[in-house]
C-alpha angles and dihedrals in degrees: 000000000000122000133182128183126213129190107220105174133337108319093350117115135180121206119199115199129184119199113202117241093234090056090052094044092049092051092047092050091049091050092049091048090052089048094050092068095058108029121105117208126173111255095024133085116241109274093014101086109130116246092238089058092048091050092048095050103032106014098099095048093044091050091053090049091048092048091052091052094044093049091054091046097046093043091056091044093049093049090049093048091051093043092237123151112194118221089222139005109298119243124222108236101181143356126204112199114171125163113265094009132098113267110249126196135174122218122192127201144141126253128217114268123251108250127202104190121225108209126218099240092114096038127101113216124188112223127186128233129184142168130212113235137187092261090059091052092046090053091052091050089052089052089052090050089053090053089054096047118133128213127226130183118254130189101224143085113292125255138182111298094032124118111232134193111214145168114219139180124185134199136186113206087351090301127113121238137198112295092007099136142045139165128218090008114177111222127174108209111233094025090107089220092134130059116288113287096016097101094039091057092055095055111109097025117137125224109278093018121133122208138174114222130190120218137158124227114237119260090240095048111147093239106068092196092070102024113130092005124130116240139188118220124195107213130193117188111214105166141012124201130181125204133234126195125224120249116258096246141117091286089056090052091050090056085068093047092257105137099179096073139255095311090058090050091051091050091049091051091047092050093050093046093049091051091049091047093049091050093047092050092048093050094044095048092044091054090049095050092045091049089056091045090053092045094054097046123068113205130175106230122220106239091216091060092048091049091051092049091050088053090050091052092048090051091048090052092049091051091051091049094047097039096253099317119140106238129170111262087226087077089062104054089156090069100099120200095224095068089062099039100092093046090047092050091050092051094048093046093048091048091053093046094047091048091052092045091052091050095046093046094040093231120179129198111270103223093194088058090050091054091047091051092051089047090052092051091047093054092074093057128081091230106038093173090064090055090054090049092048093055095044093049092070127044092207091059092051087046090059091053091046090054090049090049092050090049089054090051090052090049092051091050091050091049089053089055100045131079102245122213109194122214123190120224133174124249089250093052092052100042096039106030117186121245121238090257092053091049091052091050090053 
């Protein structure tokens, strides 16, 4: 076997391999001999078919099968001899197969980039810290009370916070539209579940009263036919209910299957909130430190790895849309590659940098950390032992946790290098961050 390597552009490589004819002929003869013992041909006893007959009937197919096997074998051998690790599976560009000559093929692939890591010793990185306080716990308990609120009929005009039962019928330019009417519709005033202005116009109505209200559909309304258009709704109020909240007592705790009273419920809530806060802080600070790591290190990205990551992201999106079913991406032609490209590039770049950092710093997977991570995941399930068993039943599942553990170790090392600037944030700010639009409104 002869092999030559050529650098075409950037990380692209072409490998030319020649397989000697005698190597091919020997492999074909061996395959035909193996075949002779099992083939059944009319006019010949089993195992007694002449070689010339076998060559005539099966030679072409056997040679193609042998060539396929030899190309895989020699490609792997050539890459190993030249100490080359492809970034993705090589593709065969061309094959020259002429009688009496060595078979030559050309494989193209990308190699991993050479990386010279820039550390974070001179970098300032803002990290977030936060503490859970009693007010945060009180707010959560109030939210739980709201979830347990009960409704009771009242004989008065409705106000914000009431639950109403209404009939409504809407028109645009005196014409009905799709979804314009409903009967016995339950609407909590102040829930903002209707278009802007709708709930406000109902406030003050008495039971049995009818009223026409004028509202305008938002510009970004999901139905383009009626977006930004003014409408008239005829409303009839049929029922008004007001809510009451349960007392924060032992009975309230029991409604959440906590039998040891309200103090035990509060402790359970506190424990869950602290765990959520710790996880959120860890994820946020990890993302920040990795963003800085990515920013400081320039890496040429193998296109094949980016393409594969885009495909992974597309598949993940399809699974979310279909509820976890595996469906051909061809059924989702509206899923453009470009919306995933930046995320894919970030993932690939981070993966390359983390891999190099692990190698340079000679990091090994901390198995105690792996066990602790599985334990932490299992805590949120009713049968934690089954979670342990599920992970340990499959090496690939454990491998995912090992990668996550190694990533955490890399993050901790990077934090040790960087100059940290701590910023304090409240529990609410961390768990319910504002969007850019909300920040602008403020």
